[in-house]
Structures are given as C-alpha cells and as structure tokens.
C-alpha positions as CSV (number, residue, x, y, z in Angstrom):
1,M,3.6,24.9,4.2
2,N,3.8,22.3,1.3
3,I,4.6,19.0,2.9
4,D,5.4,17.5,-0.5
5,Q,8.5,19.7,-0.6
6,I,9.9,18.2,2.6
7,K,12.9,15.9,1.9
8,R,14.6,15.2,5.3
9,I,12.8,14.8,8.6
10,F,14.2,14.3,12.1
11,F,12.0,12.5,14.6
12,I,12.6,13.0,18.4
13,G,11.0,10.0,20.0
14,I,10.8,8.0,16.8
15,G,10.3,4.7,18.6
16,G,7.0,5.7,20.0
17,I,4.1,3.8,18.6
18,G,2.4,7.0,17.2
19,M,5.6,8.6,16.1
20,S,6.8,5.6,14.2
21,A,3.5,5.4,12.3
22,V,4.1,9.0,11.0
23,A,7.8,8.1,10.2
24,R,6.6,5.2,8.2
25,Y,4.2,7.4,6.3
26,F,6.9,9.8,5.2
27,N,9.4,7.0,4.6
28,G,6.9,5.6,2.1
29,K,6.9,9.0,0.4
30,N,10.7,8.7,-0.2
31,V,11.5,11.3,2.5
32,E,14.8,10.6,4.3
33,I,14.0,9.8,7.9
34,F,16.4,10.3,10.9
35,G,15.5,9.9,14.5
36,Y,16.4,9.7,18.2
37,D,14.9,7.5,20.8
38,K,16.0,6.7,24.4
39,T,16.4,3.0,24.0
40,E,16.6,0.4,21.2
41,T,13.5,-1.7,20.8
42,Q,12.3,-4.3,18.3
43,L,10.3,-1.5,16.7
44,T,13.3,0.8,16.2
45,K,15.2,-2.1,14.8
46,T,12.4,-2.6,12.3
47,L,12.4,1.1,11.4
48,Q,16.1,0.8,10.6
49,E,15.5,-2.3,8.5
50,E,13.0,-0.2,6.6
51,G,15.7,2.3,5.7
52,M,15.5,4.9,8.5
53,S,18.5,6.1,10.5
54,V,18.0,5.9,14.3
55,H,20.4,6.7,17.2
56,Y,20.0,6.5,21.0
57,V,22.2,9.3,22.4
58,D,21.0,12.8,22.9
59,D,24.1,14.3,21.3
60,L,24.1,17.3,18.9
61,G,26.8,15.5,16.9
62,E,24.2,12.9,15.8
63,I,22.1,15.5,14.0
64,P,22.3,15.2,10.2
65,K,23.7,18.1,8.2
66,Q,20.4,19.1,6.6
67,V,16.9,18.9,8.2
68,D,13.8,20.3,6.6
69,M,11.4,19.5,9.5
70,V,11.5,18.2,13.1
71,I,8.7,16.2,14.5
72,Y,8.6,15.4,18.3
73,T,6.5,13.8,20.9
74,P,5.3,15.8,23.9
75,A,6.6,12.9,26.1
76,I,10.2,14.1,25.4
77,P,11.7,16.0,28.4
78,K,11.9,19.8,28.2
79,D,15.7,19.7,28.6
80,H,16.3,17.5,25.6
81,K,19.5,18.9,23.9
82,Q,18.5,18.0,20.3
83,L,15.0,19.4,20.7
84,N,16.2,22.6,22.2
85,Y,18.9,23.0,19.5
86,F,16.2,22.8,16.8
87,I,13.9,25.2,18.6
88,N,16.6,27.8,19.3
89,N,17.9,27.7,15.8
90,N,14.5,28.3,14.2
91,F,14.0,25.0,12.5
92,L,10.5,24.0,11.5
93,V,9.5,22.0,14.7
94,L,6.1,20.4,15.0
95,K,4.4,18.0,17.4
96,R,3.2,14.7,16.0
97,A,-0.4,15.9,16.5
98,E,0.2,19.0,14.4
99,I,1.5,16.8,11.5
100,L,-1.6,14.6,11.7
101,G,-3.7,17.8,11.7
102,L,-2.0,18.9,8.5
103,L,-2.4,15.5,6.8
104,S,-6.0,15.4,7.8
105,K,-6.7,18.6,5.8
106,D,-5.9,16.7,2.6
107,L,-7.8,13.5,3.4
108,K,-11.3,12.8,4.7
109,T,-10.7,11.7,8.3
110,I,-12.2,9.2,10.7
111,A,-10.8,10.0,14.1
112,V,-11.1,7.4,16.9
113,A,-10.7,8.9,20.4
114,G,-11.1,7.5,23.9
115,T,-9.1,6.9,27.1
116,H,-9.2,3.2,26.2
117,G,-10.4,1.2,23.3
118,K,-9.2,3.5,20.6
119,T,-6.3,1.4,19.3
120,T,-8.5,-1.7,19.1
121,T,-11.4,0.2,17.5
122,S,-9.3,2.0,14.9
123,S,-7.5,-1.3,14.0
124,I,-10.8,-3.2,13.6
125,L,-12.2,-0.4,11.6
126,T,-9.2,-0.2,9.2
127,H,-9.4,-4.0,8.7
128,L,-13.2,-3.9,8.0
129,L,-12.8,-1.0,5.5
130,R,-9.9,-2.6,3.6
131,E,-11.5,-6.0,3.5
132,G,-14.6,-4.3,2.1
133,G,-12.7,-2.7,-0.8
134,F,-12.2,0.7,0.9
135,P,-8.4,1.2,0.7
136,C,-8.0,3.9,3.4
137,T,-4.7,5.1,5.0
138,A,-4.4,4.4,8.7
139,F,-2.3,5.7,11.6
140,L,-2.7,3.2,14.5
141,G,-1.6,3.1,18.1
142,G,-0.5,-0.5,18.0
143,I,1.0,-3.2,15.7
144,A,-2.1,-4.6,14.0
145,G,-1.7,-8.3,13.2
146,N,-3.4,-8.1,9.8
147,F,-1.0,-5.5,8.6
148,D,2.0,-6.3,10.9
149,S,2.4,-2.5,11.3
150,N,1.0,0.6,12.9
151,F,0.8,2.3,9.6
152,V,-1.2,1.3,6.5
153,A,-0.7,3.1,3.2
154,G,-4.0,3.7,1.3
155,T,-5.0,4.7,-2.2
156,N,-8.3,6.5,-1.6
157,D,-8.9,9.8,0.0
158,W,-9.9,8.6,3.5
159,M,-7.7,8.3,6.6
160,V,-8.3,6.5,9.9
161,V,-6.4,8.0,12.8
162,E,-6.1,7.4,16.5
163,A,-7.0,10.7,18.2
164,D,-4.9,10.9,21.4
165,E,-6.2,12.9,24.4
166,F,-2.7,13.2,25.9
167,D,-1.5,16.8,25.8
168,R,-4.8,17.6,24.1
169,S,-3.3,16.3,20.9
170,F,-6.6,15.4,19.4
171,L,-7.7,19.1,19.2
172,Q,-5.4,19.4,16.2
173,L,-7.9,17.3,14.2
174,H,-11.0,18.3,12.2
175,P,-12.5,14.9,11.3
176,D,-15.4,14.1,9.0
177,M,-16.4,11.2,11.3
178,A,-15.3,10.4,14.8
179,V,-15.7,7.8,17.5
180,I,-15.4,8.3,21.3
181,T,-15.0,5.0,23.1
182,A,-14.4,6.1,26.7
183,M,-13.8,9.2,28.9
184,D,-12.6,7.7,32.1
185,P,-10.4,10.1,34.1
186,D,-6.7,9.8,33.0
187,H,-3.7,11.9,32.3
188,L,-4.4,14.0,35.4
189,D,-0.9,15.5,35.0
190,I,-2.4,17.2,32.0
191,Y,-6.0,17.6,33.0
192,S,-6.7,18.9,36.5
193,D,-9.7,16.6,37.0
194,G,-12.1,14.3,35.2
195,E,-14.5,17.1,34.3
196,T,-11.7,19.1,32.6
197,M,-10.9,16.0,30.5
198,V,-14.5,15.5,29.5
199,E,-14.5,19.2,28.4
200,A,-11.5,18.4,26.1
201,F,-13.5,15.5,24.5
202,H,-16.4,17.9,24.0
203,L,-14.1,20.4,22.2
204,F,-12.8,17.5,20.1
205,A,-16.4,16.6,19.1
206,E,-17.1,20.3,18.2
207,Q,-14.3,20.1,15.7
208,I,-16.0,17.4,13.6
209,K,-16.9,19.0,10.3
210,E,-20.4,20.3,9.7
211,N,-23.0,17.5,9.2
212,G,-20.3,15.0,10.2
213,I,-21.1,12.0,12.5
214,L,-19.9,11.2,16.0
215,Y,-20.4,7.6,17.2
216,L,-20.5,7.9,21.0
217,Q,-20.3,5.0,23.4
218,N,-23.7,4.4,24.9
219,N,-22.9,5.4,28.5
220,L,-21.1,8.6,27.7
221,K,-22.4,12.2,27.8
222,L,-20.8,15.3,26.5
223,N,-21.1,18.6,28.4
224,R,-23.4,20.4,26.0
225,N,-25.4,19.8,22.8
226,I,-23.6,20.1,19.5
227,D,-26.1,21.3,16.8
228,N,-24.2,21.0,13.6
229,I,-23.2,17.3,13.7
230,N,-25.1,14.0,13.9
231,I,-24.5,12.0,17.1
232,E,-25.3,8.2,17.2
233,K,-24.8,6.0,20.2
234,Y,-23.4,2.5,20.1
235,G,-22.7,-0.3,22.5
236,L,-24.5,-2.6,24.9
237,N,-27.8,-2.0,26.6
238,G,-29.7,-0.5,23.7
239,S,-28.8,2.4,21.4
240,E,-29.0,3.3,17.7
241,N,-26.3,0.8,17.1
242,T,-26.4,-1.9,19.7
243,V,-25.0,-5.4,20.3
244,E,-27.2,-8.1,21.6
245,N,-27.1,-11.8,22.5
246,I,-23.4,-12.0,23.2
247,R,-22.1,-15.6,23.8
248,V,-19.0,-17.7,23.5
249,E,-19.1,-20.4,20.8
250,N,-16.1,-22.5,19.7
251,G,-13.6,-20.0,21.0
252,Y,-15.3,-17.0,19.3
253,F,-17.4,-14.2,20.8
254,V,-20.6,-14.3,18.9
255,F,-23.1,-11.4,18.9
256,D,-25.9,-9.7,17.0
257,Y,-25.6,-6.2,15.7
258,A,-28.8,-4.1,15.5
259,G,-28.4,-0.7,13.7
260,K,-29.8,0.6,10.4
261,Q,-29.1,-3.0,9.3
262,R,-29.3,-6.1,11.5
263,L,-26.4,-8.5,11.4
264,E,-27.0,-11.7,13.3
265,S,-24.5,-14.3,14.7
266,L,-21.3,-12.3,13.9
267,Q,-18.3,-14.3,15.0
268,F,-15.4,-12.2,16.4
269,S,-11.9,-13.4,17.1
270,M,-11.2,-11.0,20.0
271,P,-12.5,-11.9,23.4
272,G,-14.4,-9.7,25.9
273,H,-17.6,-7.6,25.9
274,H,-15.5,-4.5,25.6
275,N,-14.1,-5.7,22.3
276,V,-17.5,-6.5,21.1
277,E,-18.4,-2.9,21.8
278,N,-15.4,-1.7,20.0
279,A,-16.4,-3.9,17.0
280,A,-19.9,-2.3,17.1
281,A,-18.4,1.1,16.6
282,A,-16.3,-0.1,13.7
283,I,-19.2,-1.9,12.1
284,S,-21.3,1.3,12.4
285,V,-18.7,3.4,10.5
286,A,-18.1,0.6,8.0
287,L,-21.8,0.3,7.2
288,K,-22.1,4.0,6.8
289,L,-19.3,4.0,4.3
290,G,-20.9,1.2,2.3
291,V,-19.0,-1.9,3.4
292,K,-21.2,-5.0,2.7
293,E,-22.4,-7.4,5.3
294,E,-20.5,-10.4,3.9
295,D,-17.2,-8.4,4.0
296,I,-17.9,-7.4,7.6
297,R,-18.6,-11.0,8.6
298,K,-15.4,-12.3,7.0
299,A,-13.2,-9.5,8.4
300,L,-14.4,-10.0,12.0
301,I,-13.6,-13.7,11.9
302,N,-10.1,-13.2,10.4
303,F,-9.1,-10.1,12.5
304,K,-5.8,-11.0,14.1
305,G,-5.8,-8.5,16.9
306,I,-3.2,-6.0,18.0
307,K,0.2,-6.7,19.6
308,R,-0.1,-6.3,23.4
309,R,-4.0,-6.0,23.3
310,F,-5.1,-9.2,24.9
311,E,-2.5,-11.0,22.8
312,C,-2.5,-14.8,23.3
313,L,1.2,-15.8,23.2
314,V,0.7,-19.4,24.4
315,K,-2.4,-21.5,24.2
316,E,-2.0,-25.1,25.4
317,P,-4.2,-27.3,27.6
318,D,-1.9,-26.9,30.6
319,F,-0.8,-23.2,30.1
320,V,-2.3,-20.1,28.6
321,F,-0.3,-16.9,28.4
322,I,-2.0,-13.6,27.5
323,D,-0.3,-10.2,27.3
324,D,-2.2,-6.9,27.6
325,Y,-1.2,-3.2,27.5
326,A,-3.7,-2.3,30.3
327,H,-2.3,0.6,32.4
328,H,-5.5,2.2,33.7
329,P,-8.0,0.6,36.2
330,G,-10.7,0.5,33.5
331,E,-8.4,-1.4,31.2
332,L,-7.4,-3.8,33.9
333,K,-11.1,-4.5,34.6
334,V,-11.9,-5.5,31.0
335,A,-8.8,-7.5,30.5
336,I,-9.2,-9.5,33.7
337,H,-13.0,-10.0,33.0
338,A,-12.2,-11.3,29.5
339,A,-9.7,-13.8,30.9
340,K,-12.2,-15.0,33.5
341,T,-14.9,-15.3,30.9
342,L,-12.8,-17.4,28.6
343,Y,-11.3,-19.5,31.3
344,P,-13.9,-19.7,34.1
345,D,-12.5,-22.9,35.6
346,K,-8.8,-22.0,35.6
347,K,-6.6,-20.1,38.1
348,I,-5.8,-16.6,36.7
349,T,-2.4,-15.3,37.7
350,G,-1.7,-11.7,36.9
351,V,1.6,-9.7,36.7
352,F,1.1,-5.9,36.7
353,Q,3.7,-3.2,36.1
354,P,2.3,0.2,37.0
355,H,3.0,2.9,34.4
356,L,3.9,6.4,35.7
357,Y,4.2,7.7,39.3
358,S,1.4,10.2,38.7
359,R,-1.1,7.6,37.4
360,T,-0.3,5.3,40.3
361,K,-0.9,8.1,42.8
362,D,-4.1,9.2,41.1
363,F,-5.6,5.7,40.7
364,V,-4.2,3.6,43.6
365,D,-7.6,2.6,44.9
366,G,-8.9,1.6,41.4
367,F,-5.7,-0.5,40.7
368,A,-6.1,-2.3,44.0
369,E,-9.8,-3.0,43.5
370,E,-9.3,-4.5,40.0
371,L,-6.2,-6.5,40.8
372,D,-8.0,-8.1,43.8
373,V,-10.2,-9.9,41.2
374,L,-7.2,-12.0,40.1
375,D,-6.6,-15.4,41.8
376,E,-3.0,-14.3,42.4
377,I,-1.0,-11.3,41.6
378,Y,2.6,-10.3,41.2
379,L,3.2,-6.5,41.4
380,L,6.3,-5.1,39.8
381,D,8.0,-1.7,40.4
382,I,6.5,1.4,38.7
383,Y,7.8,2.1,35.1
384,P,8.6,5.8,35.2
385,A,8.6,6.6,31.4
386,R,8.8,10.4,31.2
387,E,8.5,11.1,34.9
388,L,10.7,11.7,37.9
389,P,9.9,9.8,41.1
390,I,7.2,11.2,43.4
391,P,8.1,10.9,47.2
392,G,6.1,8.1,48.8
393,V,4.7,6.7,45.5
394,T,5.8,3.2,44.8
395,S,4.0,-0.1,43.9
396,K,3.8,-0.7,47.6
397,I,0.9,1.8,48.0
398,I,-1.2,-0.4,45.6
399,F,0.0,-3.6,47.4
400,E,-1.1,-2.2,50.8
401,K,-4.6,-1.4,49.6
402,M,-5.2,-4.8,48.1
403,K,-7.3,-7.4,50.0
404,N,-6.2,-10.4,47.9
405,P,-4.1,-12.7,50.2
406,E,-2.3,-14.2,47.1
407,K,-0.2,-11.1,46.3
408,K,3.5,-10.5,46.1
409,L,5.8,-7.5,45.4
410,L,8.5,-8.6,43.0
411,K,11.5,-7.1,41.2
412,K,11.1,-7.5,37.4
413,E,14.4,-9.4,37.1
414,N,13.0,-12.1,39.5
415,L,9.7,-12.6,37.7
416,V,10.6,-15.4,35.3
417,R,12.3,-17.5,38.1
418,E,9.3,-17.0,40.4
419,L,6.8,-18.1,37.7
420,N,8.9,-21.1,37.0
421,L,8.4,-22.3,40.6
422,K,4.6,-22.0,40.4
423,N,1.9,-24.1,38.7
424,V,0.5,-21.3,36.6
425,E,-2.6,-22.2,34.5
426,V,-3.5,-18.8,32.9
427,L,-0.9,-16.0,33.0
428,L,-2.0,-12.4,32.3
429,T,0.9,-9.9,32.0
430,L,-0.4,-6.3,32.3
431,G,1.2,-2.9,31.8
432,A,2.4,-0.2,29.3
433,G,6.0,-0.1,30.4
434,D,8.9,-2.4,29.5
435,I,7.2,-5.6,30.8
436,D,7.0,-6.7,27.1
437,K,10.8,-7.4,27.2
438,L,10.1,-10.4,29.5
439,L,7.5,-12.0,27.2
440,N,9.9,-14.2,25.2
441,M,11.7,-15.3,28.3
442,I,8.5,-16.4,29.8
443,K,7.5,-18.3,26.7
444,D,11.0,-19.9,26.4
445,K,10.8,-21.0,30.1
446,Y,7.5,-22.7,29.4
447,L,8.9,-24.5,26.3
448,I,12.0,-25.7,28.2
449,N,9.8,-27.0,31.0
450,K,7.8,-29.0,28.5
451,I,10.8,-30.8,27.1
C-alpha cells in the first residue's frame, strides 16, 4: 500500500489524543480529513479550526462520498454503525496502531512504552532532540506545552512515537530504539493478569531492530534474555544511566545524571522523582543521538510540561491548583507524592474521578491505599468511557476501603460548589475521564472569590 496516494481519510474516534495526532500528520500532508467522535471537546474544535471535518452522530448519512482509508481506535464499540459499514463494504480499514506501524517502516523510530510515564518521557525526549538541532517527527499522547500539540512535524528521518500497550497496539511497531518506563498491571480487560501483560512488553522488546537499544527502567525485568539488542537500565538507585543527588531548589527539581557522560546540577521544570526518572530516559536517548550537554540543560529548564500531567493551573500564595491525568494507583502515588514534596506544609485536597468500571474493580485496594495519603479527598462517580456498568462496581467500593476520615462521595455537578465552601490550600484533580471539563469553572470560582 502506498500511503502517499491516499487523498481522503475517515477517522472513527478522531478526538482521541492518539488518533488526533495521526489525523494532524495526514492533514499536514494535504490529505482531506473527516472524522467521528462521540462528543465535542476543545481538541475536536481545534481539529476543525485546522481544516478537518468532524461530526458527533453515528449516522451513515454523515459519511463523505469518497473515502480512501478508514482509521479507527479499538476503544470504539463493536456495534458502531459507521465502522461496520466500512468493514462490510470492503473499505481499507486500519487501526491507529497499524498506521503507526506503516509509518515507522519509512522512518527510524524511537518508541516509548510503559503503563505510565510514556507521554511525559516521549514529550521530554522530543523537546530535547529538537532543542538539540535534531528535527524529528513525534506522535505524542498528550498536548505538549512547548509545541501546543500532540503532533510535531519533523524534517529528518527519525520519529518519536508513544507505544501503547492497550489492545497490544505496540506490537505493530519495529523500532530502532525503545524505552520501557513501567509495567504495572493494567488493562486487565485485555490481559488476563500482570504476567501476561509483562509477556506483551517482552514481545515488544523483541521487535526492536537488530543491534537496536532498549532503555529499561531500573526496577523492571523482562521474561527472557534478548540476544540481538542492547539493553541499558536507567533510573534511580544505580544503573548504567542513573540519577543522583535529587533536590528541590528555587522551584526546580535539580539532579545529577551519570551515564556515559556525567551531567551535574541539571535543573528540571517538572516536579517529582518519577519525572526526574523520565527525564533520565530521555537524556540517555538524546545523548546517544548526539545532542550536546548545553542543549540538554537549556531544554530541561524550559520544558513546559504536558497538558493534564501535573499541570499547575493556579499558583498563588493562598491557593495552588494542579491537574493530573492519573488513573492507575501507581500514577496516583507519584502525583500525590510530588504534591506533598513541593508543598510539605500545606493541606493537600484531592478530587478523584475513577476511569472504567473494570479498572476500578481490579485496583480497588490500590486506589484506596493511595488516596488515603491525601489530607482530604472527594471521590466522584466512575467515568465509564467505552464500558457498560459492572454490577456492584461504583466509586463506593473504593470509598468503603479507605481509612482516611476526611473523605466524601460527591456528584461531579456538586464539586465546584463544595470546594467553594472549603478553605482549600492545594487542590489536586485526578482522573482520565471528563473531570477536565470542570477545570475552568474551578479556576473562575477562585478568581471570583479573590475579587
């Protein structure tokens, strides 16, 4: 298949963060882009402003007259009318992962995988490379502040791509270099257990091209040895590429990097030991590709973060408001720890919206344990996303496991009013659902109260 001959593409689930990056890639190639998504969001509005046609009704009448290719996300329900029409009428229908696999054949690929940390790591890496005069293309899983986009068009023959483990999508890739940041059990609706998921990561590692490099987080182990690639560890606690002497100075996390080169007193704009580890992975790849120390230093200081990844929305002496996409116990742990490290003398108030019934059921104990660390917590209803309800699975099962006395179950529509009644010092909103729709309302309420 010659992708260059494709003139019109229809995306099913175009508003997804990964799907929209691919749509932006083809839109930049002057391909006509059409798409469906369930709801209008700021991202879909932006896609329309960029010249793409988006609709929000699963209606065959919305399909354009001519379509050369259909790209869909596996999160779309099996009974989707438009998707089934294209399949039943023998259109060229591909998953997003298959398209990335095809694109990666024409470009040298750096694939960043992991159950958490991959968006931050791939965004840091892309920024380091481009600041270092290495104009790569990038498909990111979040809106990176330095690019104000989840897609970055490059001019050399390298591509940074987020390698998603959901639906085993990352097995479509054959990268030249790869990073694995974490292999915590997740997506147990896809993988029967944690060991099965680790096996999928091992298969991903085996697909790295011969003599390629895998940067593996220091605490991780693959199932078997892989003889035809080079594996280097990175992270805390000693490895080939380690971070040392982490401290907080003037609002920055400062650390030393010790690999094949030693870089001391690096200042990094993103908080948290986990993000320092993510930076270590990105630094390791950047140094391997020839980025200079002075460019790495500059890029780490001016990295603007990723939307909804420990994003500081308000920072005033009397009120700090941070939003994070955390939707797994491991992600909650690092986000909450980072907030407590930055603001050790302030009360940390958390709002958590669980994401998926299946994930809530699988990790109820972990969610309860991590949320108990907060000084007070508001627990919202589960955001179902692609799932139907599971009997007996609600936010209440987390609530009942929690030992924190300062806890409250709350409807999403009552949150802003509830917060307005409290003396909140540091607010941490957490979750991968639609909690982000409340962020501007919370900010506006704070500003009104200040007047």
